[in-house]
C-alpha positions as CSV (number, residue, x, y, z in Angstrom):
1,M,11.2,9.7,19.5
2,K,9.6,7.0,17.3
3,N,10.8,3.5,17.2
4,R,11.9,3.1,13.7
5,I,14.9,2.0,11.4
6,I,17.0,5.2,10.7
7,I,17.4,5.7,7.2
8,T,21.0,6.7,6.5
9,T,21.3,9.6,3.7
10,I,24.5,8.3,2.0
11,L,23.2,4.8,1.9
12,I,20.1,5.6,0.1
13,T,22.1,7.9,-2.3
14,S,24.9,5.5,-3.0
15,L,25.2,2.0,-1.3
16,F,24.3,-0.2,-4.1
17,L,25.2,2.0,-6.9
18,G,29.1,2.3,-6.6
19,A,29.2,4.9,-9.3
20,C,32.5,6.2,-10.4
21,K,32.8,10.0,-11.4
22,K,36.2,9.4,-13.1
23,T,36.9,6.8,-15.4
24,L,40.3,5.3,-13.8
25,D,39.0,5.6,-10.3
26,L,37.5,2.4,-9.4
27,N,37.2,2.9,-5.5
28,P,36.3,6.5,-5.4
29,A,37.0,7.4,-1.5
30,D,33.6,9.9,-1.5
31,Q,31.4,6.7,-2.0
32,I,30.6,3.5,-0.7
33,A,31.5,0.5,-2.8
34,T,30.1,-3.1,-2.7
35,A,33.7,-4.5,-2.8
36,T,34.9,-2.3,0.3
37,F,31.5,-2.7,2.3
38,Y,29.9,-5.7,4.1
39,K,33.0,-5.9,6.4
40,S,30.9,-6.3,9.4
41,K,27.4,-6.7,11.0
42,A,27.1,-2.8,11.2
43,D,27.7,-2.8,7.6
44,F,24.8,-5.1,7.1
45,D,22.5,-3.3,9.6
46,E,23.3,0.2,7.4
47,A,22.5,-1.9,4.4
48,L,19.4,-3.4,5.8
49,A,18.1,0.3,6.6
50,A,18.8,1.1,2.8
51,V,16.6,-2.0,2.0
52,Y,13.7,-0.3,3.9
53,A,14.5,3.0,2.3
54,S,13.6,1.4,-1.0
55,L,10.0,1.3,0.2
56,Q,9.7,5.3,0.5
57,P,9.1,6.4,-3.0
58,E,5.9,8.1,-3.6
59,E,3.7,5.2,-4.9
60,F,4.1,3.2,-2.1
61,A,4.2,5.5,0.7
62,V,2.9,9.2,0.6
63,G,1.0,8.5,-2.6
64,I,-1.0,5.9,-1.5
65,G,-4.1,8.4,-1.5
66,F,-3.4,9.0,-5.0
67,R,-3.6,5.4,-6.0
68,D,-7.5,6.0,-5.2
69,G,-7.3,8.6,-8.1
70,F,-7.4,5.8,-10.4
71,T,-11.0,4.4,-9.0
72,D,-14.2,6.0,-8.4
73,N,-12.9,7.6,-4.9
74,G,-10.7,10.3,-5.8
75,Y,-9.6,13.0,-8.4
76,N,-6.1,14.0,-8.6
77,Q,-6.2,17.3,-9.9
78,F,-2.5,17.5,-10.7
79,N,-2.8,14.2,-12.8
80,A,-0.6,12.5,-9.9
81,G,0.6,9.2,-11.3
82,S,-1.1,9.7,-14.5
83,A,-4.4,8.8,-12.8
84,K,-6.2,11.2,-15.1
85,D,-5.0,9.3,-18.1
86,F,-5.9,6.2,-16.6
87,V,-9.4,6.6,-15.8
88,Q,-10.0,8.6,-19.1
89,G,-8.5,5.4,-21.2
90,N,-5.5,7.2,-22.2
91,F,-3.2,4.6,-20.9
92,N,-0.3,3.3,-22.9
93,P,3.3,2.1,-22.6
94,T,4.5,5.9,-22.7
95,T,2.2,7.4,-20.3
96,G,4.6,7.6,-17.3
97,G,3.4,8.4,-13.7
98,Y,3.0,5.5,-12.0
99,E,2.7,3.2,-14.9
100,T,6.6,3.6,-15.2
101,A,7.2,4.4,-11.5
102,I,5.9,1.1,-10.0
103,Y,7.8,-0.8,-12.5
104,N,10.9,1.0,-12.0
105,D,10.9,1.5,-8.3
106,S,10.1,-2.1,-7.5
107,Y,13.1,-3.5,-9.5
108,T,15.2,-0.9,-7.6
109,G,14.2,-2.3,-4.4
110,I,14.6,-5.9,-5.4
111,A,18.0,-5.1,-6.6
112,R,18.5,-4.2,-3.2
113,V,17.5,-7.2,-1.8
114,N,19.1,-9.6,-4.1
115,M,22.5,-7.6,-3.4
116,F,22.1,-7.8,0.4
117,L,21.2,-11.6,0.2
118,K,24.3,-12.2,-2.3
119,N,26.5,-10.5,0.0
120,L,25.0,-12.0,3.4
121,N,25.5,-15.6,1.8
122,N,29.3,-14.8,1.0
123,Y,30.1,-13.2,4.7
124,K,32.0,-15.5,7.1
125,G,32.1,-13.1,9.9
126,S,31.6,-14.2,13.4
127,D,29.6,-11.3,14.4
128,I,26.5,-12.5,12.8
129,S,24.9,-15.5,14.2
130,D,23.0,-18.2,12.3
131,S,19.6,-17.0,14.0
132,Q,20.5,-13.2,12.9
133,R,21.2,-14.6,9.2
134,K,17.7,-16.0,9.1
135,V,16.2,-12.6,10.8
136,Y,18.3,-10.7,8.1
137,E,17.1,-12.7,4.9
138,G,13.3,-12.9,6.3
139,E,13.1,-9.0,6.5
140,V,14.5,-8.3,3.2
141,R,12.4,-11.3,1.5
142,F,9.3,-9.8,2.9
143,I,10.3,-6.6,1.2
144,R,10.8,-8.4,-2.0
145,A,7.8,-9.9,-1.9
146,F,5.9,-6.7,-1.5
147,F,7.6,-5.4,-4.5
148,Y,7.0,-8.7,-6.6
149,F,3.1,-8.5,-5.2
150,Q,3.1,-4.9,-6.8
151,L,4.4,-6.1,-10.3
152,Y,2.1,-9.3,-10.1
153,S,-0.9,-7.7,-9.5
154,I,-0.3,-4.3,-11.8
155,Y,1.4,-6.1,-14.7
156,G,1.0,-9.7,-14.7
157,D,4.0,-11.5,-16.4
158,V,6.9,-9.8,-15.6
159,P,10.9,-10.6,-15.3
160,L,11.7,-12.8,-12.1
161,V,15.1,-11.5,-10.9
162,L,16.5,-13.3,-7.8
163,E,20.1,-12.5,-8.1
164,P,22.3,-9.3,-8.7
165,L,22.4,-8.2,-12.4
166,N,25.6,-7.7,-14.4
167,L,26.2,-6.8,-18.2
168,S,25.8,-10.5,-19.1
169,N,22.5,-11.1,-17.3
170,Q,20.9,-7.5,-17.2
171,K,18.3,-8.1,-20.1
172,Q,15.7,-10.3,-18.5
173,A,12.6,-12.0,-20.1
174,K,9.0,-12.1,-18.6
175,V,8.1,-15.3,-16.7
176,P,4.1,-16.4,-16.3
177,A,2.2,-14.6,-13.6
178,A,1.7,-17.8,-11.7
179,Q,5.6,-18.3,-11.3
180,V,5.9,-14.6,-9.6
181,L,3.0,-15.6,-7.6
182,T,5.0,-18.6,-6.3
183,Q,8.2,-16.9,-5.5
184,I,6.2,-14.2,-3.4
185,T,4.8,-16.8,-1.2
186,T,8.0,-18.7,-1.0
187,D,9.5,-15.4,0.2
188,L,6.6,-14.9,2.6
189,D,6.7,-18.6,4.1
190,Y,10.3,-18.0,4.9
191,S,9.8,-14.8,6.6
192,I,7.0,-16.4,8.7
193,A,9.3,-19.1,9.6
194,N,12.3,-16.9,10.6
195,L,11.0,-13.4,12.0
196,N,10.2,-12.2,15.2
197,S,6.9,-13.5,16.6
198,A,6.2,-10.7,18.6
199,P,3.8,-8.2,17.1
200,Y,5.3,-5.5,14.6
201,Y,4.2,-2.7,16.8
202,S,6.9,-3.8,19.7
203,N,9.4,-4.7,17.2
204,G,11.4,-1.2,16.4
205,G,10.2,-0.8,12.9
206,H,11.3,-4.2,11.4
207,A,9.0,-6.5,9.9
208,A,7.6,-9.1,11.9
209,A,6.4,-12.9,11.2
210,S,2.9,-11.1,11.5
211,S,3.5,-8.6,8.9
212,A,4.5,-11.5,6.4
213,K,1.2,-13.4,7.5
214,A,-0.7,-10.3,6.5
215,L,0.8,-9.4,3.5
216,K,0.6,-13.3,2.4
217,A,-3.3,-13.1,3.1
218,R,-3.6,-9.8,1.1
219,V,-1.6,-11.5,-1.8
220,L,-3.7,-14.8,-1.8
221,L,-6.8,-12.6,-1.5
222,F,-6.0,-11.1,-4.9
223,A,-4.9,-14.3,-6.4
224,A,-7.9,-16.0,-5.3
225,Y,-10.1,-14.1,-8.0
226,G,-7.9,-15.1,-10.7
227,N,-8.9,-13.4,-14.2
228,T,-12.6,-14.0,-13.8
229,G,-13.7,-12.6,-10.5
230,T,-14.8,-16.1,-9.4
231,P,-12.8,-17.1,-6.1
232,D,-11.0,-19.9,-5.5
233,L,-12.2,-21.3,-2.2
234,A,-9.4,-23.5,-1.2
235,M,-7.2,-20.3,-1.4
236,L,-9.8,-18.3,0.5
237,S,-9.4,-20.8,3.3
238,K,-5.7,-20.0,3.5
239,V,-6.6,-16.1,3.7
240,R,-8.9,-16.9,6.6
241,D,-6.8,-19.1,8.4
242,L,-4.0,-16.5,8.5
243,C,-6.3,-13.7,9.4
244,L,-7.8,-15.7,12.1
245,D,-4.0,-16.2,13.6
246,L,-3.5,-12.3,13.2
247,M,-6.9,-11.4,14.8
248,G,-5.5,-13.0,18.0
249,Q,-2.5,-11.3,17.9
250,Y,-3.6,-7.5,17.2
251,K,-6.1,-5.2,18.6
252,L,-8.0,-2.3,17.0
253,S,-6.9,1.0,17.9
254,A,-9.1,3.0,20.3
255,N,-9.8,5.7,17.9
256,F,-9.9,5.3,14.2
257,E,-7.8,8.1,13.3
258,D,-4.8,7.3,15.8
259,I,-2.8,4.9,13.7
260,F,-2.5,7.5,11.0
261,R,-1.5,10.4,13.2
262,D,2.0,11.2,14.1
263,A,1.5,11.5,17.6
264,T,-0.4,8.3,18.2
265,Q,1.5,6.0,15.6
266,K,4.0,4.7,18.5
267,N,3.0,1.1,19.7
268,N,-0.3,1.3,18.0
269,T,-1.5,-2.2,18.5
270,E,-3.4,-2.1,15.2
271,N,-0.2,-1.7,13.2
272,I,1.0,-4.8,11.5
273,F,3.5,-2.9,9.0
274,S,4.4,0.5,8.1
275,I,6.8,2.5,6.0
276,N,8.7,4.6,8.5
277,F,9.9,8.7,8.2
278,L,11.7,10.6,10.7
279,A,11.9,14.4,10.5
280,P,13.8,16.7,9.9
281,N,16.2,14.6,7.5
282,N,13.9,12.0,6.4
283,A,10.4,14.4,6.2
284,T,7.4,13.5,3.9
285,P,5.2,15.6,2.5
286,W,1.7,14.0,3.8
287,D,0.4,17.6,5.1
288,M,1.2,19.6,2.1
289,Y,-0.2,17.0,-0.6
290,Y,-3.4,16.3,1.2
291,G,-3.9,19.3,3.4
292,D,-2.6,22.2,1.3
293,W,-2.5,21.2,-2.3
294,D,-5.7,19.0,-2.3
295,A,-3.9,16.6,-4.7
296,C,-6.5,13.9,-4.1
297,A,-10.0,15.3,-3.9
298,P,-12.6,13.0,-2.8
299,L,-15.5,12.4,-5.3
300,Q,-19.0,13.1,-4.3
301,N,-20.0,9.6,-4.6
302,M,-17.2,8.5,-2.3
303,V,-18.9,10.9,0.5
304,D,-22.4,9.8,-0.4
305,A,-21.0,5.8,0.0
306,F,-20.5,6.8,4.0
307,E,-24.1,5.3,5.9
308,C,-26.0,7.5,8.2
309,T,-25.5,6.5,11.9
310,D,-28.6,4.2,11.7
311,G,-26.6,2.0,9.3
312,Q,-28.8,3.1,6.3
313,P,-27.5,4.6,2.9
314,Y,-27.1,8.4,2.9
315,G,-30.3,9.5,1.0
316,V,-32.2,6.7,2.0
317,S,-31.9,6.9,5.8
318,P,-34.4,9.4,7.8
319,L,-31.5,11.0,9.4
320,T,-30.2,12.2,5.8
321,D,-29.3,15.9,6.1
322,T,-29.1,17.3,2.6
323,K,-28.1,20.8,4.1
324,N,-25.0,19.4,6.1
325,Q,-23.8,16.3,4.7
326,F,-21.7,15.4,7.6
327,N,-24.5,15.4,9.9
328,N,-25.7,12.2,11.4
329,R,-23.0,10.2,9.5
330,D,-20.9,7.1,9.8
331,P,-17.9,8.9,12.1
332,R,-15.4,7.6,9.5
333,L,-16.5,10.4,6.9
334,A,-15.4,13.3,9.1
335,K,-12.0,11.4,9.9
336,T,-11.4,10.7,6.0
337,V,-12.7,13.8,4.5
338,Y,-12.6,17.5,5.0
339,R,-15.0,19.7,3.4
340,D,-13.5,23.1,2.0
341,S,-11.0,23.7,4.8
342,V,-9.1,21.3,7.3
343,Y,-10.5,21.5,10.7
344,F,-9.6,20.0,14.1
345,G,-11.1,22.2,16.2
346,P,-10.6,26.0,17.5
347,G,-6.9,27.0,16.8
348,K,-6.4,24.0,14.6
349,V,-7.8,25.2,11.1
350,H,-6.0,25.3,7.7
351,H,-7.3,26.8,4.5
352,P,-5.5,25.1,1.7
353,S,-3.7,27.2,-0.8
354,N,-5.1,25.2,-3.8
355,L,-8.6,25.0,-5.1
356,R,-10.9,22.2,-3.9
357,P,-12.1,20.7,-7.1
358,T,-14.9,18.5,-5.8
359,G,-15.2,20.7,-2.7
360,Y,-13.5,18.0,-0.7
361,G,-9.8,16.8,0.7
362,V,-8.5,14.1,2.5
363,I,-8.1,14.5,6.3
364,K,-7.3,10.8,7.1
365,F,-3.3,11.3,6.9
366,L,-3.0,14.8,8.3
367,E,-1.3,15.9,11.7
368,P,-3.1,18.5,13.6
369,N,0.0,19.7,15.4
370,N,1.8,20.4,11.9
371,I,-0.5,23.2,11.1
372,P,-0.1,25.5,9.3
373,Y,0.9,23.2,6.3
374,G,2.9,24.2,3.4
375,F,6.3,23.4,1.7
376,S,8.1,24.1,5.1
377,T,6.0,21.2,6.9
378,L,8.4,18.4,8.0
379,S,5.6,15.8,8.4
380,Q,7.1,12.3,9.5
381,Q,3.6,10.4,9.5
382,D,4.4,6.7,8.9
383,A,2.6,5.0,6.0
384,V,0.6,2.3,7.4
385,I,0.7,-0.6,4.9
386,L,-1.1,-3.5,6.9
387,R,-3.3,-2.9,9.5
388,L,-5.7,-5.0,11.6
389,S,-9.1,-3.5,10.2
390,E,-7.9,-4.9,6.9
391,V,-7.2,-8.5,8.1
392,M,-10.7,-8.3,9.8
393,L,-12.3,-7.6,6.5
394,M,-10.2,-10.0,4.5
395,Y,-11.1,-12.6,7.2
396,A,-15.0,-11.6,6.8
397,E,-14.5,-11.7,2.7
398,A,-13.0,-15.2,2.7
399,Q,-15.1,-16.8,5.5
400,N,-18.2,-15.5,3.6
401,E,-17.0,-16.9,0.3
402,V,-16.1,-20.5,2.0
403,A,-18.9,-21.1,4.6
404,G,-21.6,-18.2,4.0
405,P,-22.2,-15.5,6.6
406,D,-21.8,-17.2,9.9
407,A,-21.6,-16.0,13.0
408,T,-17.8,-15.4,13.1
409,V,-18.3,-13.2,9.6
410,Y,-21.1,-10.9,11.8
411,K,-18.7,-10.6,14.7
412,A,-15.7,-9.4,12.6
413,M,-17.9,-6.8,10.9
414,A,-19.8,-5.9,14.3
415,D,-16.5,-5.4,16.0
416,L,-15.1,-3.2,13.4
417,R,-18.0,-1.0,13.1
418,A,-18.3,-0.6,17.0
419,R,-15.2,1.1,17.2
420,V,-16.8,4.2,15.2
421,N,-20.1,3.3,16.9
422,M,-21.8,2.1,13.8
423,P,-24.6,-0.5,14.4
424,P,-23.9,-4.3,13.5
425,Y,-25.6,-5.6,10.3
426,P,-29.1,-6.9,10.6
427,A,-29.6,-10.7,10.7
428,G,-30.7,-13.0,7.9
429,Y,-28.2,-11.9,5.1
430,T,-27.5,-14.3,2.4
431,K,-24.0,-14.9,1.0
432,D,-24.7,-12.4,-1.8
433,Q,-26.1,-9.7,0.4
434,M,-23.1,-10.2,3.0
435,R,-20.8,-10.1,0.1
436,E,-21.9,-6.7,-1.0
437,R,-21.8,-5.2,2.6
438,I,-18.3,-6.5,3.3
439,R,-17.3,-4.7,-0.1
440,H,-19.0,-1.6,0.9
441,E,-17.3,-1.8,4.1
442,R,-14.0,-2.1,2.5
443,R,-14.3,1.1,0.7
444,V,-15.3,3.5,3.4
445,E,-13.1,1.8,6.3
446,L,-10.0,1.7,3.8
447,A,-10.7,4.7,1.8
448,F,-7.4,6.6,0.1
449,E,-5.0,3.7,1.6
450,G,-4.5,2.4,-2.1
451,L,-6.3,-0.5,-2.0
452,R,-9.6,0.2,-3.8
453,H,-7.9,-0.2,-7.2
454,Y,-6.7,-3.9,-6.0
455,D,-10.3,-4.8,-5.0
456,L,-11.8,-3.7,-8.2
457,L,-9.3,-5.4,-10.4
458,R,-9.3,-8.6,-8.3
459,W,-13.3,-8.6,-8.3
460,H,-13.3,-7.8,-11.9
461,V,-15.7,-5.1,-11.6
462,A,-13.5,-2.4,-12.6
463,G,-15.3,-1.9,-15.9
464,P,-18.8,-1.6,-14.5
465,V,-17.9,0.5,-11.3
466,L,-15.5,3.0,-13.2
467,N,-17.7,3.5,-16.4
468,A,-20.4,4.3,-14.0
469,V,-18.8,7.3,-12.5
470,K,-20.7,10.6,-13.1
471,T,-19.4,13.0,-10.2
472,S,-15.9,13.5,-11.4
473,L,-14.6,16.5,-13.3
474,I,-13.4,14.2,-16.4
475,N,-15.2,11.4,-18.0
476,Y,-14.2,7.8,-17.2
477,H,-13.5,5.1,-19.6
478,F,-12.2,2.0,-18.7
479,E,-11.3,-1.1,-21.1
480,D,-10.8,-4.7,-20.0
481,K,-7.0,-4.5,-21.1
482,F,-6.6,-1.8,-18.3
483,Y,-6.9,-5.0,-15.9
484,H,-3.1,-5.5,-16.4
485,W,-0.9,-2.3,-17.2
486,P,1.5,-2.0,-20.0
487,L,5.2,-2.2,-19.5
488,P,7.1,0.9,-19.6
489,Q,8.1,1.3,-23.3
490,T,11.6,2.5,-21.8
491,E,12.1,-1.0,-20.5
492,I,11.2,-2.7,-23.7
493,D,13.5,-0.5,-25.9
494,K,16.5,-1.3,-23.3
495,S,15.8,-5.0,-23.5
496,G,16.5,-5.1,-27.2
497,G,13.7,-7.5,-27.9
498,V,14.1,-9.7,-24.8
499,L,11.2,-8.0,-22.6
500,I,7.9,-8.2,-24.8
501,Q,5.2,-6.0,-24.2
502,N,1.8,-7.3,-22.6
503,P,-0.4,-8.4,-25.6
504,D,-3.1,-5.7,-25.5
505,Y,-0.4,-2.9,-25.9
506,K,1.7,-4.0,-28.6
């Protein structure tokens, strides 16, 4: 059985709600109320599980592949997350989908964290030591930082809520994005100082200090490019140093695909943080979404982005095989994308029940042992959110911008590519040439892990890249206002004028 935090169904559904079915029944016997909970360490352990459960909504976990449907990587044929509306330019405060879900689910998670922290501060029981209090706080503040980064990177200015809300303070105004960023790094610094120093993969599913370091590196990498795409070198120096520390603590998985497969995720030395699932009661539809429905279909230009085995671009390399596009290609192509049908070898074949609109599907997250895929498939693959390969790419990007393409940049990229037997980069690159290679490497290594959208936004190249897409089934239309999304209109309306819409959407 996997090492993980077991999510208790009753906690997920009722712990922090305390709802009453009868007007005068202030303490219903069939539900857990905050006033009668938090009486022992065991209660805090269960509450912590509920905080971790707030990471499980689709847009943060099984839907990370759908996030690439907002980019030049994929086509969400069922408009998952309202990706079609976004890429076609039909994006507004009432669009719904992830435009609403990311906002609402982030604040749901933040509310759980804030309530946990308030009750932890008020708890006087001797069964929780001072050191355990700090670990509890470090874990939930890591999760709060994760949610605020979602809000910061997608919406910009948002309300900064650090305590439980009630009728008197429930309407919250926005604060500047810079203030949100400060809170994110403050939370992560606390987590780094107080969480377990052992690697995440040996920490039983709990966030470790290294998890917080990796998330902080991702946050600072995004923030470093500001609103123009021109990097802040001092901030990138911090990214470099965080990544260098992590690169000494973790090791790449021997096989690229192992970190995504249920059977090989346990104790994987590349895993820095993941969102955990456990069938049958806490299953997730990875195999159905990607293997049977083909809900996120890779675009042809995404397939074309994978090099040939000689390190040259497909179409340029003499190894190009136009009759079999998967022949002589970067091995990550076949480990990321399937063509027409899912194939893991004789006896492990699945023919999706839905059409493949682009002719391709995502194989990256599929578990071979779960074939055939469908509604009854109980997938329990973890959503890997932070892993060493991204850290190596962040290091290379930051160091290249700060110091140019030195030997450490070349080594990081050579080590990453060597795992899949791809050749190292040739010597003599300029900083600009190395920058383009690193950005390309991020695209193929991290495909469908939900990071391409962040990259296009932070580099400030979303307009030129997305408006140049010609291989999709729909026309792309990106406007500069989409660098920040609108706040959900439902939240604007509920605030009674306290919450102000982002300027470009008024």
